[in-house]
Each structure stands twice: as structure tokens, then as C-alpha cells.
N, C-alpha and C positions, 0 to 999 in steps of 0.2 A: 618588276619582273612580270613577263607575260604568263608564266606558269605553264606554257604549252611547248616545252622544249622538244626538239626532234632528237635529242641525244639519247641513245640507248645506254651508253656508258655515261653516267651523270657525275663523274668525278669533278669536272670543272665547275659545274653549277653547285655541287655540294660544298665546294671549297671557296666560294665567293665570300667576301667579307659579310658579316651580319648587317642587317639593314641600318642599324644605328651607327655604323661606322662607315657607311657609304657617303661619298660626297653628294652635294646637290647636283643634279643634272638639268641643265637648261636646254630643253629640246625644242623650244619654239623656233619654227622655220626649218626644222629637220624632221620632216614627216615621211616615214617609210612604212610599207605594209607590214603586217604582223609576221608574214613569212617572207624571208629575205635571205638569199645566199650570195655573199659578196663575190664568190668565184664565178657565179653565173653572170652577175651584173657587169663584170669586167671582161667577159668573153662572149658567150652566146648572145647576151642582150645587145652587145655592141654590133654583132653581125646583123641582128634583127633591125638595128637602127640604120643600117646601110654602110657600115665601116668594114665589111668583110674583106675588101681588097686593099684597105689601107695597111701600111706596114705597122705592126705592133711592136716587134722586137728586132733589134739588130745585135748580133753578137757571134763571136767565133766564126767570122767570115761569111755569114749569110743573113738574109732578111726573112722574117716570117710575118705573114699577114694575120689579121684578126681571125679570118676563117681557118688558117692553118693552126693558129694557137688554140682556137676553140676545139678543133678536131683532135689535136695532140693531147690537150688536157682531158678531153672526154675519154679517149683511149686509156690514158693513165688512171683516171678515176675508176673505170671498169676493172682495171688490173688490181688496184688497191682493194676493191671490194671482192672481186671474183677469185683472185689468186692469193691475196695476202690477208684475207679475212678481216679487213678493216670494218669496224662498227662505228656508227655516228657517235661522236664524243670521245673516241680514242685519241690519245695524244700522239702526234707524228713529228719526229725531229727530222729536220732537213739539214744536211751538212754539205756545204758547197761554197765555192767562190761565186762572185756575181756573174751569172751566165743565164742564157735563156732556159736551160734545163731546170735550173733552180726555181725560176719563176713558174715554169710549167708544173713542177712538182707541188709547189705551194698552192697554185690554183686548183689542181686536181684534188689534192687532199681536202681543200676547203669545200669543193663541190661535193665531195663524199661525206661531208659533215664532220670531218676531223677537227681537232684543235691543234693548230700548227705551231711548232717552235723552230724558227729559223736560227741557225748557228753559224758562227764564223769558221772558216777553214783552219785558222791558226790555233784554235782551242786544242788542248791536249786531253788525253783520256781522263785525267783526274778532274778536269773542269767539266767535261762531258758527263762524267758520273754524277756530279752534284746536280746538274740540270735534269738528267734522267730520273734520278731518285726523287727530287723535289716534285716533279710533275708526273711521276709514275708513268713515264712514256712507254708505250707498247710497241711502236713501230719506228724505224729509222730508215730514211732514204738518203744514201750517201754516194757522192761522186766517187767512182771507183779509184780515182787518184788519191783519195783521202781516207782509204778504208782502214789503214793500220791502226790509227788511234781509235777509230770507231769500234773496231773489233776488240781492242783492249778494254774499252768501256763496256761493251756488251758482255764480256766475260765476268764482269763484276756486278751486273744489274739484272736481277731475276725478272723485273717487270718488262724488260726489253726482249720481247719474244721474236721479233722479226727485224733483221737488218738486210736491206736490199740495195744493191748497187745500181746506179744509173750512170750513163755516159754524159759527162758535162762538156764534151768536145764537139758535139753535134754529129758524131758518127753513129749514134744509136746502137752501140755494140756493148750492151751490158744486160744483166738479168732483167731489170725493170723494163728496159726498152724492148727486149725480145718478147717479153710477155705481152706488151702493149701492141705489138705490130698487127695482130689479127683481130684486135678488138674493134667494135663498131665506133663510128665517129659521133653517134647520137648517145646521149646519156641523160637519164632523168635524175638530176641532182637532188640531193637530200633537201627537203623543204624545211630548212632550219628556221628557227625563230629569229627575228631581228635582234633579240637580246640573248641569243645563244652565244657562248664564247667561241670565237673563231681563231684567236691568236693569243699566244703567251709570249710576251717580250721580257727577256731576262735582263736585269740590271744588277750592278754590284753597288752595295752601300759601303759605309765606312767600316763595317765589321768584316767585309769580304764575303759574307754568306750570301748566296744567290737569292734574289727576290724575283718573283715572276709577276709581271703586270698582265692583267686580264682584259682583253678587248673583244667587244661584241662584233657581229657582222655589221651592224649599223655604224659602229665606230669607224670601220675601215672606209665607209663611204662619206661619213661626216667630214673627215679631214680633207677629202677631195672637194666635196660640195661646199665647204666653208673656206678654208685657207687657200686651196689651189684655185678655186673659182674666183674668190674675191681679191686676193692679193696677187696671185700670179696671172690671173685672167687667161687660163689655159684654153687653147682650142686645138682642133685636129691637125693643124699645120705645125705644131710644135714638135721639136726633137729634143729629148732630155738626155743629159749626160751627168755623171757625177762620180764621186769617190766613196761615199759611205757604203759599207756593206749592207746587203739586203737583210742581214741578220739584225741590224739596228732598225728601229721603227722609222728613224729619219731617212734611211736609205730605202726601206720598203715603200714608204710614201712617195719619196721624190723620184724613185727609179722604177716603180711598178704601178702603184695605185693611181697616182696622179695622171701619168700619161694614158693608162688604159681606161680610166674613167671618161676621158674626153676624146677618144679616138686618135690620140697622138702617138708618137713613137718613142720608145726607150732604147738607148744604146747602152749595152752592158759590157763592162770591161773587167776581166779577171784581175788585171794589174792596172789599177786606176791611178798610176803615177801621173804627175803633172805633164810630162812630155807626151804620154799616151793620150791624156785628155785633150791636150792641144791638137794632136793629130786627128782625133775623132771629131772635135769641133770643126776643124777645117774641112775634113773629108765629107761629113754628113750635114754640114751647116747647122749644127746644134743651136738651139735657141734658148734653152733653159739649163742652167748648171747648178748643181748642188755640191758644195764642198766647203772646206774650212779655209780660213784666211791664209794659212801657210801655202796652200795650193794656188790661191789667187796671186800671192807674191810671185810664185814661179811663172804664172801666166803673164803677169806684167813684164817680167824679164823676157819671156818668149816674144811678146809683142815688140819689145825694143829690138829684138833680133830679127824681126820681120814677119812674125806669125800674124795671120789674119783671123782675128776672133770677132769680127764685126757682126757675124750672124747672131751672137748672143744678145738676147733682149732682156734676160733676167738672170742675174748672178746672185744666188741665194747663199748667204753665209750664216753658218750656225756651227755649234760644237765648241766654240771658244770665242773670246772677246774679239771683236773686229777692230783692229788698230786704226786710228784716224788716218794715218798716212796711206794705208792700203785703200781705204774708202775714197780718199781724195785723189789718189793716183788713178784709180779705176775710172772715176768720173772724168778726170782730165783726159784719159786716153780713149775712152769709149763714148763719152757723152751721156752715159746711162748710169743710174744709181746702182750701188750694191745693196741688196736687201738684207740687212741684218735682222735676225730674229732669234727667238728662244723657244725651245720646246722641251719636252721631257718624255722619257719612255712611259712614265706613269700617265701622261696626258695624250700619248700616242704620237703627236706631232707638234708643229709650231703653233703657238697660241698668242704670241706677241710678235709684231713685225712692223718694219717700215713698209711703205708703199712706193710705187713708182712716182707718184705725185706728192708724196708726203714723207720726207726722209731727211735725216741730218746725222752728222757724225757723232760718235760717242753716245748714241741713243739707240735703244732697242726698238723704239717705235711705240705703237699703241696696240691694244688688244684686237685680235681678230674678231670679226662679227660673231656674236653668239657667246663670247667670253666676257667675264668681268674680272677685274683685278683690284687689289688694294694692298697697301703696305701696312704691316702691323708690327707691334712690339712683341716681346717674348710672351706676354700674357694674352696676345691676340687682339689688343686694342689698336685701332687705327692711329697712325702717327701723322703729324702735320705734313703738308706738301713740302717736298725738298728734303725731308728727313729720311736717312737710310733706315731700313727695317727689313722684315721678312716678307717675301713676296707670297701673297695668297691669291689664288685664282680659282674660278669655277666656270663651267660652261657645258657644252654638249658632250664632252669627254671628261674623264676623271680617273683618279687612282682606284684601282681594285687589285690589291695584292692577293695572290693565291695563298690562302691559309697561313697568314703571317701577322704576328703581333705588331709589326711595325706599321700596319695600317693606321693604328691609333695615333702614331706620330706624324703621319703624312696628312691625314684628314682631320681637321679641327672645325667643328660647328658647320660642317658642310663645305668647307673651303679646303682646297689642296694647297698645302704648304710645301713649296717646291725645293726648299733648301738653298735658295738664292737670296742674297741681299741686294735690294733695289731701292731706288727712290723714285717718286712720281711727282710731276709738277701739276699745276692746277688745270692744265689742258689735257691731262691723261697720258702724257709721254712718260715712258719708263726708262730708267737709267741703271744699268747693271753696275754693281760695286764689287761683289765677290761671292764665292760659294760659302755657305754656312758650315760646311763639313770639311773633311780632309780628302775629298775626292780630288784627284789630279787630272786635269784636262790637258792632254798633250796632243797637238795636231788633230784635234777633234775626237780623240779617243778618251773615254772615261776610264781611269785606272784607280783602283782602290789600293791605297798604300799598304794596309795590313795584309793583303794578298801577296804583295811583292815581298813583304817582310817574312811571311811564312815560307816562301820559296827560298829566300836567303838562309833562313835559320835551318833549313833542311840540309845545308852543306856543313860538313864537319869542321870547316875552318872558322865558322861564324859563331861567336859567343853571344853577341847581342847586336841588334840593328834597329834602326828607325828610318822610315821612308817618308820623304816630304816632296812637295813640288817646288822646283826652283825655276825662276824666270829664265826664259830663253827667247832670243830674238826670232829664231826660225820657227819654233814649235809652240810658242806661247808659254808653255811650261814643259819641263822635262822631269822624269822620275830621278830623284837624287837619293841615294842610299848612304846613310851614316852607319859605319860598320866597326864594331869592336871585334878584333880577331882573337881566336883561341890558340895561343902558342904558335902563331905564324907571323911572318914579317910582311908588313905592308909593301906593296910594289905594284907597278903597272901590270905585271903578269898575274898577280893575285886578283886585281880588279877585273881583268879579262876573264879569269877563271870563274869568278862569281857571276859575271854578266852572262857567260855561256851557260852556267848552271841554271840561272833563272829562265833563259830562253828555252832550255830543254825541259823545264818543269811546268811552266805555264805559257800562255800565248806569248810569242817572242816580242810583240810590240810593247809589252809591259816591263821589259827589262830596264834596270837603272842605267841611264846614259851617263850619269855622274856617280862616282863612288868616292866617298870621303872616309878615310880611315881615321879613327880617333881612339884615345885611350879609355874614354868613358862617355856615356850619354848623360845629358843633363836630366835630372829627375827631381820630383818633389820628395818631401819627407816620407810620403807613403809609397814611394817607388814608381810613381807614374812618370813616364817619359814626357818631358816638356818639349814637344815638337815645335812649338812656336819659336823657341830659341834656336832651333836648327835652321829655321828659315832666315835668320839674320846672317850678315856677313861673317864668315868663319875664317879664323886665322890659318886654319889648315887648308892647304891648296888641294882642291879636288883632283882626283885622277879621272880624266874624262876620256871616253872613247866614242 
């Protein structure tokens, strides 16, 4: 730690893990000045490098150049400080779909020295409350179309003193936009330290309790100067498109940090369904795509129907296992490889990947330059080549949980234990086997089973339940709920009722797509539910919707 923080509000730095629980950071080759503001590096600095007239963002029917983005974010930064009383180190939550305004708010808050928490529009008030309370968030910037749940959250959170609406539709007709209109386009950004916390990325573990991963200003540039430069070989002619929310670090990297770092263009879609992505790729000749294998399946079908996706030079797959047939069909139809990789919110972005000239099916590839990986047993001892074990990794980024005892479980002897089972061959190629925990990965979304169980149990008809992941051809896995009813009759109507209840209680994408009614759940003698038995073929026919 530099010890020279620019934060007046030192909450984030005060809640970093203790030094003896930090991972090893391998920073050779990643040299940044002591004073570094990632927001400036992705905007003002790009204008100074000559990219002012290049298109930075496309979204909601218009293009914005780097100069326009720089002016916009500087006006917003003035507003945050002058009108909303933002202090360096305050936590700012941003609630929005993927659109240019969300990127502008993130960059402006970063310039003002805030610690930003990007959130998905699908989150409900109860989920937002957990995030706000965990991070003691003081300010929220919310797309006015999503204000209802944000207001409900604010009513329950004394830390949250300011909730300000912005217009995500590009009309600039909301409180934040109006306040920014007369601000100057020049802004002296806060001279944050390279190791000041810039971003909190929330992730859910098997307990369902929120965990906040802490990332420095330097980290935001490291993932671009490492993975994006080495693996993707990004240049200013690239046009990025993708489906992951900017609230996920996978999406923030792929759809904001990477293009902006190299003078390229990001196309942002509020509805990044495969048909919409196909349209954008064709319209803007997109060259780099970030999405999950399920979307690539749909793109393959679109190509069969005549869609021209030949502009894509890089198809990045992450979020779930890449099936060999998708990989093979993509190469057959495009002549280009699909780049499978693995990242983690704790590590910020992808740290193992295939390359354009070094790739093969059913293989996640090799470590990105700067990272090291090994496969270990439960005691932390290395296992022989070809033997499945726990993936351990270290490099220029690593896990820092915000004030969380689970740090000790993720970081062992300086290594990040990601929760994945892999094997590695003698050449350093890594092969994914499974997740170590009960996380359900469905169409690229991480869903914690216990959180869905809690939502189901809040319905009066549910006596007991257990949630597991079930294999699914389209989504990789789906959420499957095994439910014991309390004095109610199983029926398709009851299944629909429970599904609707979950959608209304937590983010809708987490709802159980399969509901299995049963008389009892399998348990140990101590009463612990044996979820592994629920993952086996069940004689009870699921009620699916």
C-alpha cells in the first residue's frame, strides 16, 4: 500500500483485508505512477493522445466521441462534487441497464475519487439494501426508469443520503442531467493513488450473503494492458459488442474498459438479446464480442438464416463451459476461433484464456501473461499433471473482500483459490471440470441456490425446498427447485405461482425454470439436505415453464 490515499472518506481502505490475508501480487511489467485516476486515463488522456474525434460509445441511437464523453463526464463530476457533496472515498451506487449514461456516471464518479458499485437493473429493493448496507453507500445514481426499487431501498438505508436520477435514454432530462448542463467541461480530477479502491464488485457465494470484491485504480488498467492487449490485441479500429451487464466485472471490462483504453468503440445494448446483438454486429461491423455460449448458439443459427457476422474477429466466451460443438461450428462457419476463458469477480477479469493462434476444444487455455496457476489438493499441495484438483492462481490482480471473513477461504498462502476444479497438463494447458461449490451458472449468470431457496420459503405454500442446478442444452444449467408444499396440491398452476413469487422477490433471472414437487427432501441423520441426490435422475416428473 502506498499509504498516500486521496480518499477523505477512508471506509474502503479501512476495510481492506489485513496484510497477512492478502494474495501475492505479481506486478512486474505493470508499472503505473503513484497517482493514477482510471477515469481520466479512459477519457481525458485518450483525447490528449489524439483520439478526440474517434467514436467512443454507441447507444440509444447516437454516437459519442472521446471528446464528447470527456466533456460529459467532467460536467457530471462537477455536479457530483458541487451539488451532491460527494467526497473522495464515498461509495456511489449506479443503477442502470447497459447504456452510455451508465458508463458516463461510472467514469465521472471515478474521476471524483468515489468508490463505485455498479448494479443490475433487475435487482429488487431487498437485494439493493444488502449492497448498500454492506458498503455503507452514501450516494446513488439511478436511471429514472428504475427509481421505484431504488426509492424503496433508500427508505430502509440511513447511510444512503442522496439518490439522484439520470436519464438513460439520451434525452438528458433528469435531475443529474439538468444540474450538469451548465457545468464546465474542464475538471481537475481527484489525484487518487494507484492503490486507492476505485470499484466494488459484488458477488454471491453459496451462503447467498453478498461479498464485495475491492479493485484499485491500477487494477482497472491492468486487465486492459494485460488480457485485452495480449489476448485480444485490441486497437482503435475495433468495435465491441456483448451481453454481460456492466454491473459484472466481465461486462465492465469487455464493454467499457477495454475499448476505451485503446481508442476503440463500445456499442451498448439495454436489451442484449442474440437477435439485437446480431443486428448491431451487422450494422456497426463489430469486431469483438463478449457473451456466453448460449448466445453464440443463437448467432450460429442466425448465420444459417443469412446473417453476416464476418466482421467479428474475436468471439470471447466466458461465464459457462464452452461446449465443443459450439466451438467447432463457430470455426467451421467463420474460420476464426472462439476464445474460451475463465475469470472471476475476485480477480476482476479473465486470467486464463485461449489465443487466436493457440486454442483447442474443451480447453480453457493457458494463463494470461502476468499470472501463474497450479492445481492443488484440499491441503494445498500440488497434484500431478492431468489430475483434477482445486485451481489456484496469482498475478497482478487478486481477491480483496470488503471486511469479510471469507477472505481466509479464498486466499491461501498468497494464492487465490477460485472455487473451480481443473486439471493441467505438462504444457500448462488448463481443463475445466466443475465448480467446487453450489453456484449455479445459467446462461452466464451466477446464481446462488440458497438465495432462491430463501425467496421460495417466503411463500406461505412452501414448507421446505432445496435448489440445485440441472443440466440444460440451451442454458448450460437451469435453476431447479425441489419443493415440499404445506397443505397445498402440486400442480402446474402452483409451480407458476412460485416462479412468479421468486421473480417478484429477487432478480427475475434467478427464478427456478424447473419445479419438482416432492413429499420429502433427502437428508442426513443430522437433518442436512443431501443436494447431490437431487441432482440425480428423479422419478418425479418436473413441472417446467
